[in-house]
C-alpha positions in Angstrom: 16.0 15.4 -26.4 18.1 13.3 -24.0 17.4 15.6 -21.1 13.6 15.4 -21.7 13.8 11.6 -21.8 15.8 11.5 -18.6 13.4 13.8 -16.9 10.4 11.7 -17.9 12.1 8.6 -16.5 13.0 10.4 -13.2 9.4 11.6 -12.8 8.0 8.1 -13.4 10.4 6.5 -10.9 9.6 9.1 -8.2 5.9 8.6 -8.8 6.2 4.8 -8.6 8.5 4.8 -5.6 6.7 7.5 -3.5 5.2 5.8 -0.5 1.5 5.7 -0.3 -0.3 4.8 3.0 -3.1 2.2 3.0 -4.8 -0.2 5.3 -3.5 -3.7 4.6 -5.5 -5.8 7.0 -8.8 -5.2 8.9 -7.6 -6.2 12.4 -10.1 -7.9 14.7 -13.5 -7.7 13.1 -16.5 -9.9 12.5 -16.3 -12.4 9.6 -18.7 -10.4 7.6 -16.6 -7.3 7.9 -13.5 -9.2 7.1 -15.1 -10.5 3.9 -16.2 -7.0 3.0 -12.7 -5.7 3.6 -11.2 -8.4 1.4 -13.6 -7.5 -1.5 -12.8 -3.8 -1.3 -9.3 -3.5 0.1 -6.5 -1.9 -1.9 -3.4 -4.0 -2.6 0.1 -2.9 -3.3 1.8 -3.7 -6.6 5.4 -3.2 -5.6 7.0 -3.2 -2.1 4.7 -3.1 0.9 6.1 -2.1 4.4 4.0 -2.7 7.5 4.5 0.3 9.8 2.6 -1.0 12.9 3.6 -4.6 13.2 3.5 -4.6 17.1 -0.1 -3.4 17.0 -1.1 -5.8 14.3 0.0 -8.6 16.6 -2.7 -7.4 19.0 -5.3 -7.5 16.2 -5.2 -3.8 15.2 -5.7 -2.9 11.5 -2.5 -3.1 9.5 -1.2 0.2 8.3 1.2 -0.1 5.5 3.2 2.0 3.1 3.2 1.0 -0.6 6.3 1.7 -2.7 4.7 1.1 -6.0 1.1 1.2 -7.3 -2.0 0.8 -5.2 -4.6 -1.2 -7.0 -8.3 -1.8 -6.1 
């Protein structure tokens, strides 16, 4: 019984901590597109890591990894 319980906890942790890629910011877009993005964008419930910070500084879309759950 203890092995099954331990296995379930390990599976849940791996599922929660597995990195999931998502777009975290729209970059340089029109105000209407930015508003639409903010309404429909996914957000990370956990730890978010921005993978292209140099490009985001030049108004590119933010590409992030989410270590946790992505929520709509």
